[in-house]
DOSEPA-371111 format. One record per residue (C-alpha): y, x, z; residue in three letters. Coordinates in steps of 0.02 Angstrom, whole numbers, plus 50000, padded with zeros to 5 digits. Layout:
// residues N
YXZALA;...
// end
This chain:
// residues 850
533874805252192MET;534854822552258MET;533894821952398GLN;532714836052321ASN;533944844652264VAL;534584860552318HIS;536414867352265LEU;536394886952260ALA;537644892952391PRO;539344900152311GLU;539184915952395THR;537564919852286ASP;538454914252145GLU;538514930752052ASP;536624934952085ASP;535704921751938LEU;534014928252052TYR;534304925052205SER;533214911752315GLY;531454917952209TYR;530814929352352ASN;531054915852502ASP;529384911652575TYR;528864892852637ASN;527484895052762PRO;526704878752716THR;525924885952568TYR;525354899052655ASP;523334899552642THR;522864918152722GLU;522884907952874GLU;521684894852818LEU;520114904052925GLU;521314901053090ASN;521644882453036ASP;520334871753162THR;520704855653075ALA;520484861552880PHE;518954872752967GLN;518224857053030GLN;518534845152866ALA;517614857952770VAL;516064860852910ARG;515924842252928THR;516254823752845SER;518024823752935HIS;518964828952764GLY;517904814052670ARG;518464800552771ARG;519904788752672PRO;521624791852716PRO;522544781452839SER;524124774052821LYS;525054786552914THR;525404805852852SER;523924815252878LEU;525014832552880ALA;523894847652951SER;524214858153100SER;525144870252994MET;526564855352930GLY;525934855352772ARG;526234835052690PRO;524894829252582MET;524884828052405THR;525424808452368GLY;525694804252533ALA;527094792552610ILE;528154802852705GLN;529844795952800ASP;529654779952708GLY;529664789752533VAL;528154794952408THR;527994813252390ARG;528144816852214PRO;526704828652135MET;528314841552090THR;529974846752150ALA;530384832352008VAL;529994814651982ARG;528544813851883ALA;528704801751740ALA;528054784751770GLY;528354785651964PHE;529524771352021THR;529934768052215LYS;529374749952165GLY;527714756152167ALA;526554748752288LEU;526394757952449ARG;524804767652482GLY;524174762352318SER;523034776852211ALA;524054790552123PHE;523894785051943ASP;525644789451851PRO;524564785351672LEU;523524767551706GLY;521814773551670GLN;521164767351845SER;519924757751747TRP;518394761651876GLY;516774768551835PRO;516264773751629ALA;515224761251593PRO;513354767451559PRO;512674775151405LEU;511624762351269GLU;509874766651255ALA;509334774751090ARG;508344764350985ASN;507014773450901GLU;506604759550779ASP;508154756550703SER;508314762550517PRO;509724774750537GLU;508774785050678GLU;507314785150564LYS;508394791550420ILE;509114804650537ARG;507444812250601GLN;506724812350424LEU;508224820550350GLU;507984831950501LYS;506114835150470LYS;506814839750260VAL;507884854350319ASN;506514862450426GLU;505504862050309LEU;506494869550173VAL;507084884850312GLU;504984885550353GLU;504744889550130SER;505904901450121CYS;505454911350293ILE;503714910050221ALA;504414916450075ASN;505214930050142SER;503554935050241CYS;502564936650097GLY;501474923350097ASP;501914912149946LEU;500734899649960LYS;501354894950114LEU;503094894250063ALA;502434882249899LEU;501564870350024GLU;503074867850134LYS;504244866949997ALA;503034852449910LYS;502994844250078ASP;504974843850091ALA;504914836549897GLY;503834822949963ARG;504674817650128LYS;506634817950027GLU;505824808149919ARG;505414796850064VAL;506994798450135LEU;508134793049953VAL;507134776949953ARG;507504772950135GLN;509324775950124ARG;509384765349961GLU;508564751450065GLN;509824753850202VAL;511524761050130THR;512414762649961ARG;511744774449824PRO;513394784149847GLU;512944787550034ASN;511384796449977ILE;511404816150028ASN;511514825549865LEU;511494841449936ASP;509874839950019LEU;509154834649870THR;509854848449790TYR;509124861949909SER;507424853849914VAL;507344854249723LEU;507954872349689PHE;506914877049838ASN;505424871449759LEU;505904878649580ALA;506054894149672SER;504284894649746GLN;503474888649595TYR;504324904449506SER;503634917649643ALA;501784910249643ASN;501974911749441GLU;501924893949405MET;503084893349285TYR;502814878949189ALA;503294869149344GLU;504694878449382ALA;505474876049225LEU;505354856049248ASN;505974856249415THR;507604867449354TYR;507734853349220GLN;507684839349326VAL;509004848749411ILE;510134853549265VAL;509854836849191LYS;510644826349336ASN;512584826649316LYS;512834822349493MET;512434839749531PHE;513884852449521SER;513764869249438ASN;512004864649394ALA;512204873849230GLY;512074890749318ARG;510354887949360LEU;510174891849162LYS;510104910849210VAL;508434905749309ASN;507454899249173MET;508074911549056GLY;507294923749175ASN;505554913449174ILE;505624914449000TYR;505974933448980LEU;504324934349117LYS;503314924648970GLN;503914934848851ARG;504734922448738ASN;506424931248713TYR;507064920948582SER;507154906548717LYS;507804918548852ALA;509384923948765ILE;509734905748711LYS;509684899648896PHE;510494914048964TYR;512084910248828ARG;512034891848880MET;512214898149051ALA;513814910748992LEU;514464895548888ASP;514764884049078GLN;515194900649189ILE;517024900549189PRO;518054917649139SER;518674919449337VAL;516724924749369HIS;517074940349289LYS;515454948449406GLU;514184936949358MET;514654935349179ARG;514424953849151ILE;512854950149238LYS;512274936249115ILE;512784948948985MET;511664963349051GLN;510104951549039ASN;510714947548869ILE;510844966248823GLY;509104970348918VAL;508194955448810THR;508824960848648PHE;508084978948680ILE;506334970648720LYS;506504962048545THR;506974975748457GLY;508714970348411GLN;509664987548463TYR;511244983748378SER;511424966048481ASP;511044975348621ALA;512224989248611ILE;513604976248571SER;513244968848740SER;513454984648832PHE;514654991748739GLU;515694976848803HIS;515284978848985ILE;515714996348988MET;517414992548917SER;517724977249044MET;516844982249207ALA;515685000249169PRO;514184999949287ASN;512545012549294LEU;511345003249224LYS;512334996849069ALA;512835014849012GLY;511125020349036PHE;510225005548936ASN;511885010148813LEU;511135028248804ILE;509275020248782LEU;509935008348623SER;510885022948536TYR;509185034948571PHE;508135021148490ALA;509325019648332ILE;509485040848347GLY;511615041048341ASP;511605057248393ARG;513685058048423GLU;513455039848519LYS;512285046948625MET;513615063248682LYS;514835047748694LYS;513795036548809SER;513125050548891PHE;514855055348948GLN;515585036548989LYS;513935036649087LEU;514585050849215ILE;516265044649210ALA;515625026749307VAL;516445027549482PRO;515235025749612LEU;516525019749736GLU;515715028749896ILE;516655039850028ASP;516425055950017GLU;515385068250153ASP;516905075550206ASP;517135060050304LYS;515815062150402TYR;516375078950475ILE;517145081050634SER;519025087450582PRO;519265090450783SER;518445093750939ASP;519075075651002ASP;517395067451091PRO;518045050151057HIS;518225053250855THR;516435065650853ASN;515735047950924LEU;516325037650806VAL;515935049250673ILE;514125051250731GLU;514045029750749ALA;514245031050563ILE;513345044650504LYS;511955036450465ASN;512275017750489ASP;511845004350355HIS;513315006150227LEU;512975026050238ARG;511385021450201GLN;511805009950064MET;513035025449981GLU;511785037749978ARG;510545026849873GLU;511995021949747ARG;512205041649757LYS;510145043449723ALA;510065031049592MET;511545038749487ALA;510745054549506GLU;509225048449445LYS;509955039249286TYR;510955052849253ILE;509515065249239MET;508535054049163THR;509715052349016ALA;509935071349002ALA;508025075748990LYS;507875061248873LEU;509355064348756ILE;509365085448772ALA;507915087248637PRO;508775075948519VAL;510685080848525ILE;510615096548461GLU;509695106048344THR;508415113048480SER;508145106148672PHE;508745120248742ALA;510555120348654VAL;510375099448704GLY;510045104348872TYR;511695117748878ASP;512865103348836TRP;512235091648970CYS;512305105249092VAL;514195109149036GLU;514785090549027VAL;514025088449202VAL;514935102949286LYS;516515095149215ALA;516115079049313SER;515945073349475GLN;514115078049484TYR;514375095749494VAL;512745099549590GLU;511525089549454LEU;512055105849342ALA;510775118549436ASN;509555104949431ASP;509715102349233LEU;509265120149220GLU;507805119149334ILE;507235106449232ASN;507505115549066LYS;506365126649135ALA;504835113449191ILE;505295107948986THR;504875125448933TYR;503265124249037LEU;502665108648980ARG;502885116748804GLN;501805130448874LYS;503285142248832ASP;503005153549027PHE;503885167648970ASN;505565157148923GLN;505145148749072ALA;505045161649188VAL;506685168549102GLU;507795152849149THR;507045152949328LEU;507505168449331LYS;509445167249324MET;509345156449486PHE;508915172749579GLU;511145177049603LYS;511445158349654LYS;511525149749805ASP;510205148949932SER;509745131549922ARG;509565134949712VAL;508775151249721LYS;507325143249842SER;506955130849727ALA;506825141549568ALA;505835154149678ALA;504805139949730THR;504475133249536ASN;504095153049491LEU;502925156249629SER;502105141349572PHE;502065147349370LEU;501325164749454TYR;500045155349550TYR;499295144549395LEU;499415159949285GLU;497985168949423ASN;499625182849462GLU;499345178949652PHE;500485196049678ALA;501915190749571GLN;501625173149661ALA;501545177949843SER;503265189449793SER;504245173949732TYR;503425163749870ALA;504245175950016ASP;505925175949907LEU;505995157149935ALA;505505156250092VAL;506885169850148ASN;508215158350059SER;507665143850151ASP;506645144350270ARG;506635125350301TYR;506055122050122ASN;504285114250122PRO;503585117649966SER;504035136149950ALA;503045138450136LEU;501525128250047THR;501615139549897ASN;501625155250007LYS;500175146750101GLY;499295143549927ASN;499415165549892THR;498665168450053VAL;497105155350023PHE;496905162949878ALA;496695181349942ASN;495535174250069GLY;496715173750210ASP;496335157650302TYR;496985157650451GLU;498535162850392LYS;498765149850265ALA;498425137050393ALA;499905146550486GLU;501055141250335PHE;500385126350295TYR;500785121650496LYS;502775127750465GLU;502985116050336ALA;502145101650410LEU;503285105250551ARG;504895106050436ASN;504395090050335ASP;503075079550426CYS;503005069650265SER;502505083150161CYS;500755079450107THR;500335094050015GLU;500345104850150ALA;499315092850242LEU;497925092350123TYR;497655110250090ASN;497745112650273ILE;495925102450262GLY;495435111650147LEU;495965127850235THR;494985119950381TYR;493335116950285LYS;493405133350238LYS;493275138550405LEU;491905127650446ASN;493045117350564ARG;492535100050498LEU;493235090750628ASP;495035095650622GLU;494765094950426ALA;494465077850456LEU;495735072750566ASP;497055079750421CYS;496175072050307PHE;496205054650382LEU;497935057950432LYS;498315058450266LEU;497535044850204HIS;498495033550334ALA;500035040550214ILE;499205037550030LEU;497985023250066ARG;497415023749905ASN;497375041249842SER;495445046049771ALA;495515064749812GLN;495775059449991VAL;494535047749997LEU;493505061549905TYR;493805075650033GLN;493265062650174ILE;491675057650107ALA;491275076750083ASN;491935081350264VAL;490485069350334TYR;489205075450207GLU;489315091350278LEU;489505085550462MET;487665077150400GLU;488255060750423ASP;487735052850252PRO;488115034050310SER;489765038250332GLN;489965049350187ALA;489055033950067MET;490465021350166GLU;491905032550115TRP;491175033849915LEU;491155014649912MET;492865016349934GLN;493335027149816LEU;492305019749694ILE;493465004749730SER;494805014449704VAL;494175024149546VAL;492685012449502PRO;492405021549327THR;492295039549383ASP;490845046649363SER;490775059449477ARG;490725049649628ALA;489495037549570LEU;488345053349544SER;488775058849708LYS;488165042449787LEU;486925040449696GLY;486195059149758GLY;486515052849928LEU;485525036949906TYR;484285048449842ASP;484095061149963SER;483775044650099GLU;482485037650001GLY;483135023749952ASP;482735025849751LYS;483375007649692SER;485405011949758GLN;485125028649682ALA;484645023749519PHE;486035010649499GLN;487365019149551TYR;486525035249431TYR;486555024249279TYR;488425017149313GLU;488795036449299SER;487845039149148TYR;488675025149072ARG;490345030149107TYR;489995048149075PHE;488205052648974PRO;488535070948939SER;487895074249140ASN;486545086149124ILE;485985082349300GLU;486265064249275VAL;485175061249138ILE;483915073349205GLU;483765062849373TRP;483595046549272LEU;482395053849149GLY;481225059549288ALA;481285041849374TYR;480835033149232TYR;479295044549205ILE;478835043249398ASP;478905025949368THR;477785027749225GLN;479015019249097PHE;478885035848988CYS;479635025648822GLU;481395023948915LYS;481335042548968ALA;481245046248792ILE;483205041648741GLN;483815052948895TYR;483115066148855PHE;483435066748653GLU;485105063248735ARG;484975078648836ALA;484265089048674SER;485775083148596LEU;487005091448720ILE;486185107848737GLN;485155107448552PRO;484825126148603THR;483865123248762GLN;481735118648699VAL;481345110148874LYS;482145094748822TRP;481415093748666GLN;479735098648760LEU;480205083948907MET;480335070548734VAL;478595076148659ALA;477795075848825SER;478515057648846CYS;477755053248676PHE;475955060148719ARG;475945054048912ARG;476485035548837SER;474895038848714GLY;475915039548547ASN;474985057548507TYR;475445056048331GLN;477235055448370LYS;476945071548506ALA;476155081348364LEU;477715078648246ASP;478825081248397THR;477945098048426TYR;477815103248264LYS;479735100848238ASP;479995110648392ILE;478855124548338HIS;479965125648168ARG;481415127048260LYS;480655138048391PHE;479285147848314PRO;479335159648463GLU;479085145448604ASN;477185150148681VAL;477395133548777GLU;477495125548612CYS;476155131748525LEU;474905129748677ARG;475335110648667PHE;475165110648496LEU;473205120848490VAL;472675106948651ARG;473455092848530LEU;472485096348363CYS;470995102148485THR;470875084548540ASP;471135074148373ILE;470125086848284GLY;471445093748160LEU;471155109148065LYS;472755117348106GLU;472155121848262VAL;471515139148200GLN;473205143148126GLU;474215138648295TYR;472885149048391ALA;472955161648295THR;475125162748319LYS;474825158348491LEU;473645174548510LYS;474935184948431ARG;476495177948508LEU;475375181448685GLU;475015198848625LYS;476765205448570MET;477515199348725LYS;476185207048856GLU;476415223548738ILE;478325222748747ARG;478065220148958GLU;476925234448968GLN;477905246048865ARG;479305242848998ILE;478145246649131LYS;477415262049066SER;479175269249022GLY;479225265149236ARG;477265272049289ASP;477775286949162SER;479225292049277SER;478465285349444GLY;477515302149473CYS;477755313749355PRO;477545328749487ARG;475565324649540GLY;475355325449327ARG;476145342849321ARG;475095348949469ASP;473485341049470GLY;472165339449315SER;471565324949231ALA;469925324749363GLY;470805328049512SER;470985315749671ASP;472835317449643SER;473135311849465GLY;471875298049533GLN;472865292649675ASN;474345293249575CYS;473755281749453SER;472675269349599ALA;474435268849693GLY;476095271249611SER;475685263049473LYS;474555249249526GLY;476135245349658GLU;477035244449498ARG;475865233349403LEU;475575220349535SER;477455215249520ALA;477035211749318GLN;475435204649377LEU;476315191249487ARG;477375187349336ALA;476065183849218LEU;475675164849199PRO;474075159649300GLY;473185143349300THR;474375135249437ASP;475715135549319GLU;476535118549257PRO;475465116249082TYR;475105096849028GLU;473205093548935SER;472375080148915SER;470485086848959SER;470305093649145ASN;470035113549078LYS;471515124649051GLU;471795132248890PRO;471135150048892GLY;470305146949040GLU;468545152949002CYS;466925156649072PRO;467285174349187TRP;466155188449105PRO;464445189249191VAL;464435205749324GLY;466225209749286LEU;467125209249462PRO;468725201949424GLY;470245202449565TRP;471035188349441ARG;470325172249355ARG;471635167049238GLY;472055169649051ARG;472405185349046HIS;471585200949151VAL;472635218649148LEU;471205231649140LEU;471045251249140GLY;470335254048994VAL;469175270348952SER;469895281748820ARG;468145276048710SER;468875259148679PHE;470365266148604CYS;469415279448489ASN;468595272348330THR;467255284248344ASP;466345276648513LYS;464725289148508ALA;466005305548540SER;466775297348708ARG;465815298348869ASP;465825279948903LEU;466245281849095GLY;467935288949041GLY;469505291049166ILE;470375275249112PRO;472045283449077ALA;472525268548960HIS;472795251049012PHE;472565235348924GLY;472565215948928LEU;470735206848925LEU;471215191048818THR;469985176848799VAL;469835165948623ASP;469375148048681SER;468555146348505GLU;467315158748512SER;467325165248685ASN;467335181548631ARG;468455193848726PHE;469925204048661TYR;470735220948736ILE;472455226048668CYS;473015242148729CYS;474785245148786PHE;474845264248752SER;474085265048570CYS;474375244548525SER;472405246648470SER;471455229048482ASN;469635229948544VAL;468595215748518THR;466995219048663ILE;465825204848635CYS;465175188048707SER;464895182548895GLU;463345183648894THR;463445201948820GLN;464815209148937THR;464145225748979PRO;465335228849138SER;465145246749138MET;466045250648983TRP;467685241749089ILE;468575249949253ARG;469635237749346LEU;471365246349372ALA;471725238649527LEU;470125231949647LYS;
// end
């Protein structure tokens, strides 16, 4: 027993740690590469031979583990192991624990047809369906999520029946049943199938085997709230509140907040105030504080509004200060850590919470400021003082700017400007914001110099303010410098690529510069950001129209109409494009829709009336021209078109009555009198002479006025020739036939001729009677301008030479009834009756122009 025990020598009695550095070469592994026997055993099967009875010591003298050496079995360690005895069978395998049972038996084959295996596979399938349903819901595919949930419910019921047949009822997996039913109810609610969701929740709540199922009554209350069944919603919220123990404080607070919101919706503000006051005393939060202010605002309690606002300001945010994210030293490791956490998810959540708090405070201040004091300015001042004394000091300046914006909404521009000017001495950020608003105000008032000045101040205060750069670009754009305006818009986009105002304005600038491809590119980029912006869609369509691509313009206008289907301007624009393409039916459809939404567009009304006239439906055109006459009652042409439609449709009596009514309203309208003369002639009424006389008088008065204007011009046209030459000299005649003739030719072209639009039921135009025999006229028509001998203007015709010089000028007028000719002299306003057409001596009249 003691043969393997080594006693420490007496000489080393004092050294307790001696002998530990002794090295036995038997355990040397560094020389294994040089051990021939070991290398041979590794390369061949020499090392896998069964051990012999004799010792298999290596060439280095190292004995084998468990081998028999000198008649004694070598132990595993320096001391004898448990279970090792001398009487053990010599040469037997080393098995101190008695585990030498031979090879393990083969695994039993799985029986796929066993009931337990079927239940296990079915349960796995149900879990997979529930997971797929949840994933589909998170991806927004609500219908697929509902189908998966229903399938999971069906398979779960099959699973329960199979378990009842194989095992006892208490072995049913209740957790799986609960998850399947809860997921199904959630999917029903997400798909707005509220009745089915409520029934499923009732199945869960009424089952006593489900623990904590009463909490789901909160979900049932939410469904009733969506259905606007507020009484039942409050009932279920209170039932859920009763079943939740007081240790779950946060959940109880949330349910009480739901109860308070429901009371607000029902108008029971006192009960809502009780709920929110309890929340603010137990666990104050931003939503409850804001809702409390709304409730007091609804009942008009000024003092309570102030106290509630102070409570809202005092709600702790529980976020880290911004100084935490500023590196205090130049330590690179610290800087890396701060850089890593500067924009992580936790920091983003803190920013969102702070932004939400600022939104609630700003909204509450804008809500209560006009009502807590005698004027909204005093109310704003109180809110600003309270905010300055809180942790939201930076919001005070924003409230001041909002005060100016409120002045602007009340159209008190002077007060708005004065309020904003107070920020000129503040820090750069606030100064830039105030100057930006001032620039905008002056731009609206078309004071572009002041707008440009404040835009410069805003840009100089904060060069990276995209709004300031956009306003500066607007002022430059208004002055017509489009290239420079584009540069400011580009700089605004470089500072903030999401500045949609700058991108829109640069598109308009490119349109002004006729760089249509670049304008189109800007508007298409903006369309990718603002998918349903009507302004952007219209601009894209307009650019395509300018590029003469009507098909693309119509396509984008169709998209615009899908966004704003009641935009009459877009509908009329689309109708105009179809009309230019020759598709009258489509044009009529869109013009009619435009008229239906905005029945006061004169262009649309005129097009629809003309369309019905072209399609020979004059009766339908009447209603459009009547509406046009209501919109523009001083425009006689719409009433004339109404009468014309009656005449075209064969209703001559109605047309005559309409013309008479027009004549009463517009007694000096020549066209109406012409139509009356024509209609009375066709019908054979005695009133034709009366209207003909009025027509002649109006035409004479009109020509007299025009010729007086012309005579004034003619008298100043050749003054020197009249002074130097005589009446019979050639110079006088040249002046009369030259300068006067050229000036009169312009007036002659302005006189009504046979080619002007005039409607009549006969082929012969009124006033276009046979030309006098022997008269070499230069223009055939109703009127002829002639040089009149002085003898015509004198009652004593015999005392004048019939071939006298035509110093006066007159108008030859034809009476269509008697075929007699009249001359009205423009110089002395005398009227001369010549004679009938068969007796007209051409020698009496000389033409002024050949």
